[in-house]
N, CA, C and O atoms as a GROMACS GRO file, in nm:
protein
  308
    1MET      N    1   0.444   8.924  -3.196
    1MET     CA    2   0.480   8.858  -3.349
    1MET      C    3   0.562   8.730  -3.314
    1MET      O    4   0.535   8.623  -3.369
    2LYS      N    5   0.655   8.740  -3.230
    2LYS     CA    6   0.703   8.608  -3.190
    2LYS      C    7   0.650   8.490  -3.158
    2LYS      O    8   0.689   8.380  -3.197
    3ALA      N    9   0.517   8.523  -3.056
    3ALA     CA   10   0.436   8.431  -3.023
    3ALA      C   11   0.382   8.363  -3.144
    3ALA      O   12   0.382   8.240  -3.153
    4PHE      N   13   0.334   8.449  -3.246
    4PHE     CA   14   0.274   8.379  -3.351
    4PHE      C   15   0.332   8.272  -3.415
    4PHE      O   16   0.272   8.168  -3.440
    5PHE      N   17   0.474   8.300  -3.448
    5PHE     CA   18   0.571   8.208  -3.516
    5PHE      C   19   0.602   8.073  -3.428
    5PHE      O   20   0.612   7.959  -3.473
    6GLU      N   21   0.613   8.112  -3.299
    6GLU     CA   22   0.622   8.001  -3.207
    6GLU      C   23   0.495   7.910  -3.211
    6GLU      O   24   0.499   7.787  -3.212
    7GLY      N   25   0.388   7.981  -3.214
    7GLY     CA   26   0.244   7.889  -3.224
    7GLY      C   27   0.241   7.824  -3.343
    7GLY      O   28   0.160   7.731  -3.344
    8ILE      N   29   0.323   7.848  -3.476
    8ILE     CA   30   0.310   7.782  -3.613
    8ILE      C   31   0.403   7.672  -3.570
    8ILE      O   32   0.371   7.554  -3.578
    9GLN      N   33   0.517   7.713  -3.526
    9GLN     CA   34   0.624   7.596  -3.472
    9GLN      C   35   0.545   7.468  -3.408
    9GLN      O   36   0.522   7.360  -3.463
   10TYR      N   37   0.514   7.505  -3.291
   10TYR     CA   38   0.429   7.415  -3.201
   10TYR      C   39   0.332   7.338  -3.284
   10TYR      O   40   0.332   7.215  -3.276
   11LEU      N   41   0.255   7.394  -3.358
   11LEU     CA   42   0.137   7.319  -3.463
   11LEU      C   43   0.209   7.228  -3.537
   11LEU      O   44   0.162   7.114  -3.535
   12PHE      N   45   0.331   7.248  -3.616
   12PHE     CA   46   0.381   7.161  -3.699
   12PHE      C   47   0.466   7.081  -3.622
   12PHE      O   48   0.438   6.962  -3.632
   13VAL      N   49   0.557   7.106  -3.549
   13VAL     CA   50   0.654   7.004  -3.502
   13VAL      C   51   0.581   6.920  -3.388
   13VAL      O   52   0.615   6.801  -3.386
   14ASN      N   53   0.483   6.962  -3.287
   14ASN     CA   54   0.430   6.885  -3.188
   14ASN      C   55   0.328   6.816  -3.220
   14ASN      O   56   0.315   6.707  -3.164
   15ILE      N   57   0.219   6.863  -3.328
   15ILE     CA   58   0.083   6.810  -3.354
   15ILE      C   59   0.117   6.736  -3.522
   15ILE      O   60   0.128   6.617  -3.550
   16LEU      N   61   0.124   6.819  -3.583
   16LEU     CA   62   0.120   6.771  -3.746
   16LEU      C   63   0.241   6.647  -3.789
   16LEU      O   64   0.232   6.544  -3.855
   17PHE      N   65   0.343   6.707  -3.722
   17PHE     CA   66   0.457   6.603  -3.745
   17PHE      C   67   0.480   6.467  -3.643
   17PHE      O   68   0.572   6.386  -3.656
   18ALA      N   69   0.396   6.464  -3.563
   18ALA     CA   70   0.399   6.385  -3.446
   18ALA      C   71   0.365   6.217  -3.517
   18ALA      O   72   0.413   6.118  -3.462
   19PRO      N   73   0.290   6.209  -3.625
   19PRO     CA   74   0.283   6.076  -3.673
   19PRO      C   75   0.418   6.041  -3.742
   19PRO      O   76   0.466   5.929  -3.722
   20LEU      N   77   0.474   6.122  -3.814
   20LEU     CA   78   0.604   6.099  -3.878
   20LEU      C   79   0.715   6.060  -3.797
   20LEU      O   80   0.804   5.991  -3.846
   21ASP      N   81   0.720   6.103  -3.654
   21ASP     CA   82   0.810   6.094  -3.564
   21ASP      C   83   0.780   5.951  -3.508
   21ASP      O   84   0.877   5.882  -3.475
   22PHE      N   85   0.667   5.906  -3.495
   22PHE     CA   86   0.607   5.771  -3.457
   22PHE      C   87   0.678   5.651  -3.565
   22PHE      O   88   0.727   5.544  -3.529
   23ILE      N   89   0.669   5.704  -3.706
   23ILE     CA   90   0.705   5.608  -3.807
   23ILE      C   91   0.860   5.592  -3.789
   23ILE      O   92   0.911   5.481  -3.800
   24ARG      N   93   0.931   5.698  -3.762
   24ARG     CA   94   1.070   5.705  -3.763
   24ARG      C   95   1.139   5.613  -3.639
   24ARG      O   96   1.236   5.539  -3.657
   25ALA      N   97   1.082   5.628  -3.531
   25ALA     CA   98   1.104   5.525  -3.433
   25ALA      C   99   1.074   5.416  -3.444
   25ALA      O  100   1.138   5.333  -3.380
   26LEU      N  101   0.964   5.375  -3.528
   26LEU     CA  102   0.906   5.230  -3.538
   26LEU      C  103   1.019   5.170  -3.657
   26LEU      O  104   1.041   5.049  -3.664
   27GLU      N  105   1.076   5.253  -3.732
   27GLU     CA  106   1.183   5.203  -3.841
   27GLU      C  107   1.291   5.099  -3.760
   27GLU      O  108   1.319   4.986  -3.799
   28LEU      N  109   1.335   5.151  -3.658
   28LEU     CA  110   1.449   5.080  -3.577
   28LEU      C  111   1.398   4.930  -3.522
   28LEU      O  112   1.474   4.841  -3.484
   29LYS      N  113   1.256   4.923  -3.529
   29LYS     CA  114   1.218   4.792  -3.461
   29LYS      C  115   1.176   4.728  -3.584
   29LYS      O  116   1.224   4.617  -3.607
   30SER      N  117   1.095   4.777  -3.667
   30SER     CA  118   1.035   4.690  -3.795
   30SER      C  119   1.033   4.769  -3.931
   30SER      O  120   0.941   4.848  -3.949
   31TRP      N  121   1.113   4.756  -4.011
   31TRP     CA  122   1.112   4.812  -4.134
   31TRP      C  123   0.975   4.796  -4.198
   31TRP      O  124   0.909   4.894  -4.230
   32PHE      N  125   0.938   4.687  -4.216
   32PHE     CA  126   0.805   4.658  -4.277
   32PHE      C  127   0.696   4.738  -4.228
   32PHE      O  128   0.610   4.784  -4.304
   33GLY      N  129   0.698   4.757  -4.091
   33GLY     CA  130   0.596   4.817  -4.017
   33GLY      C  131   0.590   4.956  -4.051
   33GLY      O  132   0.482   5.006  -4.084
   34ALA      N  133   0.716   5.037  -4.044
   34ALA     CA  134   0.754   5.145  -4.112
   34ALA      C  135   0.694   5.196  -4.226
   34ALA      O  136   0.641   5.305  -4.242
   35ASN      N  137   0.711   5.093  -4.312
   35ASN     CA  138   0.684   5.130  -4.460
   35ASN      C  139   0.540   5.065  -4.496
   35ASN      O  140   0.510   5.031  -4.610
   36LEU      N  141   0.455   5.054  -4.383
   36LEU     CA  142   0.331   5.007  -4.427
   36LEU      C  143   0.242   5.083  -4.519
   36LEU      O  144   0.161   5.032  -4.596
   37ILE      N  145   0.269   5.229  -4.500
   37ILE     CA  146   0.204   5.315  -4.556
   37ILE      C  147   0.217   5.294  -4.709
   37ILE      O  148   0.120   5.283  -4.784
   38ASN      N  149   0.351   5.289  -4.748
   38ASN     CA  150   0.412   5.291  -4.865
   38ASN      C  151   0.376   5.154  -4.954
   38ASN      O  152   0.369   5.152  -5.077
   39TRP      N  153   0.358   5.052  -4.872
   39TRP     CA  154   0.291   4.908  -4.913
   39TRP      C  155   0.136   4.943  -4.959
   39TRP      O  156   0.099   4.914  -5.073
   40ILE      N  157   0.060   4.997  -4.876
   40ILE     CA  158  -0.072   5.047  -4.905
   40ILE      C  159  -0.093   5.116  -5.042
   40ILE      O  160  -0.172   5.090  -5.133
   41PHE      N  161  -0.023   5.188  -5.032
   41PHE     CA  162  -0.015   5.292  -5.166
   41PHE      C  163   0.021   5.226  -5.287
   41PHE      O  164  -0.032   5.255  -5.394
   42MET      N  165   0.116   5.132  -5.274
   42MET     CA  166   0.161   5.049  -5.391
   42MET      C  167   0.040   4.941  -5.422
   42MET      O  168   0.022   4.901  -5.537
   43ALA      N  169  -0.025   4.905  -5.334
   43ALA     CA  170  -0.143   4.788  -5.359
   43ALA      C  171  -0.241   4.879  -5.416
   43ALA      O  172  -0.295   4.832  -5.517
   44ILE      N  173  -0.281   4.998  -5.382
   44ILE     CA  174  -0.374   5.085  -5.435
   44ILE      C  175  -0.370   5.123  -5.581
   44ILE      O  176  -0.468   5.132  -5.655
   45CYS      N  177  -0.208   5.150  -5.621
   45CYS     CA  178  -0.198   5.184  -5.747
   45CYS      C  179  -0.176   5.059  -5.831
   45CYS      O  180  -0.198   5.070  -5.952
   46ALA      N  181  -0.136   4.943  -5.786
   46ALA     CA  182  -0.133   4.813  -5.864
   46ALA      C  183  -0.305   4.796  -5.894
   46ALA      O  184  -0.352   4.784  -6.007
   47ALA      N  185  -0.384   4.796  -5.770
   47ALA     CA  186  -0.534   4.768  -5.821
   47ALA      C  187  -0.562   4.856  -5.946
   47ALA      O  188  -0.595   4.814  -6.056
   48ALA      N  189  -0.544   4.985  -5.910
   48ALA     CA  190  -0.586   5.092  -6.032
   48ALA      C  191  -0.537   5.063  -6.168
   48ALA      O  192  -0.599   5.090  -6.271
   49MET      N  193  -0.401   4.996  -6.163
   49MET     CA  194  -0.343   4.984  -6.294
   49MET      C  195  -0.414   4.867  -6.372
   49MET      O  196  -0.450   4.869  -6.489
   50VAL      N  197  -0.426   4.770  -6.286
   50VAL     CA  198  -0.507   4.661  -6.334
   50VAL      C  199  -0.638   4.666  -6.409
   50VAL      O  200  -0.669   4.621  -6.520
   51TYR      N  201  -0.716   4.742  -6.308
   51TYR     CA  202  -0.860   4.808  -6.350
   51TYR      C  203  -0.848   4.884  -6.480
   51TYR      O  204  -0.934   4.863  -6.565
   52TRP      N  205  -0.752   4.970  -6.506
   52TRP     CA  206  -0.725   5.060  -6.614
   52TRP      C  207  -0.685   4.987  -6.722
   52TRP      O  208  -0.722   5.019  -6.835
   53ILE      N  209  -0.607   4.883  -6.702
   53ILE     CA  210  -0.564   4.780  -6.834
   53ILE      C  211  -0.698   4.699  -6.865
   53ILE      O  212  -0.746   4.698  -6.979
   54LYS      N  213  -0.750   4.638  -6.771
   54LYS     CA  214  -0.875   4.592  -6.816
   54LYS      C  215  -0.987   4.648  -6.894
   54LYS      O  216  -1.040   4.586  -6.986
   55GLN      N  217  -1.028   4.790  -6.848
   55GLN     CA  218  -1.088   4.867  -6.907
   55GLN      C  219  -1.053   4.909  -7.076
   55GLN      O  220  -1.135   4.926  -7.165
   56LEU      N  221  -0.915   4.918  -7.084
   56LEU     CA  222  -0.868   4.947  -7.203
   56LEU      C  223  -0.889   4.819  -7.322
   56LEU      O  224  -0.906   4.828  -7.443
   57ARG      N  225  -0.880   4.704  -7.234
   57ARG     CA  226  -0.877   4.590  -7.324
   57ARG      C  227  -1.024   4.564  -7.345
   57ARG      O  228  -1.054   4.501  -7.446
   58ILE      N  229  -1.124   4.605  -7.264
   58ILE     CA  230  -1.262   4.612  -7.327
   58ILE      C  231  -1.292   4.700  -7.433
   58ILE      O  232  -1.359   4.663  -7.529
   59PHE      N  233  -1.247   4.815  -7.423
   59PHE     CA  234  -1.275   4.897  -7.544
   59PHE      C  235  -1.218   4.863  -7.660
   59PHE      O  236  -1.270   4.884  -7.770
   60ASP      N  237  -1.106   4.807  -7.642
   60ASP     CA  238  -1.016   4.766  -7.759
   60ASP      C  239  -1.096   4.653  -7.829
   60ASP      O  240  -1.119   4.666  -7.949
   61GLN      N  241  -1.141   4.542  -7.764
   61GLN     CA  242  -1.206   4.442  -7.812
   61GLN      C  243  -1.357   4.475  -7.876
   61GLN      O  244  -1.414   4.411  -7.965
   62ALA      N  245  -1.398   4.576  -7.817
   62ALA     CA  246  -1.533   4.632  -7.884
   62ALA      C  247  -1.513   4.709  -8.001
   62ALA      O  248  -1.606   4.729  -8.080
   63GLY      N  249  -1.381   4.760  -8.019
   63GLY     CA  250  -1.351   4.845  -8.136
   63GLY      C  251  -1.406   4.968  -8.131
   63GLY      O  252  -1.416   5.025  -8.240
   64THR      N  253  -1.449   5.030  -8.025
   64THR     CA  254  -1.495   5.170  -7.996
   64THR      C  255  -1.392   5.263  -7.943
   64THR      O  256  -1.422   5.373  -7.895
   65GLU      N  257  -1.252   5.213  -7.953
   65GLU     CA  258  -1.158   5.323  -7.902
   65GLU      C  259  -1.095   5.400  -8.044
   65GLU      O  260  -1.061   5.333  -8.141
   66GLU      N  261  -1.085   5.536  -8.040
   66GLU     CA  262  -1.031   5.619  -8.134
   66GLU      C  263  -0.896   5.595  -8.144
   66GLU      O  264  -0.813   5.623  -8.058
   67GLN      N  265  -0.872   5.535  -8.270
   67GLN     CA  266  -0.725   5.492  -8.307
   67GLN      C  267  -0.645   5.608  -8.413
   67GLN      O  268  -0.553   5.581  -8.490
   68ASP      N  269  -0.699   5.720  -8.394
   68ASP     CA  270  -0.640   5.838  -8.478
   68ASP      C  271  -0.506   5.867  -8.422
   68ASP      O  272  -0.478   5.868  -8.302
   69THR      N  273  -0.429   5.888  -8.515
   69THR     CA  274  -0.296   5.942  -8.474
   69THR      C  275  -0.265   6.077  -8.443
   69THR      O  276  -0.165   6.110  -8.380
   70THR      N  277  -0.364   6.167  -8.494
   70THR     CA  278  -0.359   6.311  -8.455
   70THR      C  279  -0.465   6.309  -8.349
   70THR      O  280  -0.585   6.309  -8.374
   71ALA      N  281  -0.409   6.306  -8.219
   71ALA     CA  282  -0.518   6.337  -8.108
   71ALA      C  283  -0.592   6.442  -8.086
   71ALA      O  284  -0.698   6.442  -8.024
   72HIS      N  285  -0.524   6.562  -8.150
   72HIS     CA  286  -0.588   6.685  -8.132
   72HIS      C  287  -0.607   6.755  -8.247
   72HIS      O  288  -0.532   6.716  -8.337
   73SER      N  289  -0.694   6.862  -8.284
   73SER     CA  290  -0.710   6.901  -8.441
   73SER      C  291  -0.610   6.995  -8.472
   73SER      O  292  -0.593   7.025  -8.590
   74PHE      N  293  -0.523   7.060  -8.356
   74PHE     CA  294  -0.411   7.129  -8.413
   74PHE      C  295  -0.279   7.076  -8.456
   74PHE      O  296  -0.184   7.141  -8.499
   75PHE      N  297  -0.287   6.935  -8.434
   75PHE     CA  298  -0.184   6.850  -8.521
   75PHE      C  299  -0.217   6.815  -8.663
   75PHE      O  300  -0.133   6.754  -8.729
   76LYS      N  301  -0.331   6.849  -8.715
   76LYS     CA  302  -0.376   6.824  -8.843
   76LYS      C  303  -0.344   6.935  -8.932
   76LYS      O  304  -0.355   7.049  -8.889
   77LYS      N  305  -0.306   6.913  -9.050
   77LYS     CA  306  -0.247   7.023  -9.149
   77LYS      C  307  -0.321   7.062  -9.239
   77LYS      O  308  -0.282   7.147  -9.319
   0.00000   0.00000   0.00000
């Protein structure tokens, strides 16, 4: 049973977390390089937000958006 848990430890510490160890070591040399993944995620989120707002404006200008204040039937009395 001890070998099973040591195998799990080896998997996570030496294999799955190895990229995180590389990023931690890279931070001492280049902060921007270590945070490159974060910059990529922020760029993807910004692009998605721009696309979403653009689609909202298209539906708003076409007048097809539902502007009912009660979004669900259980809010109506």
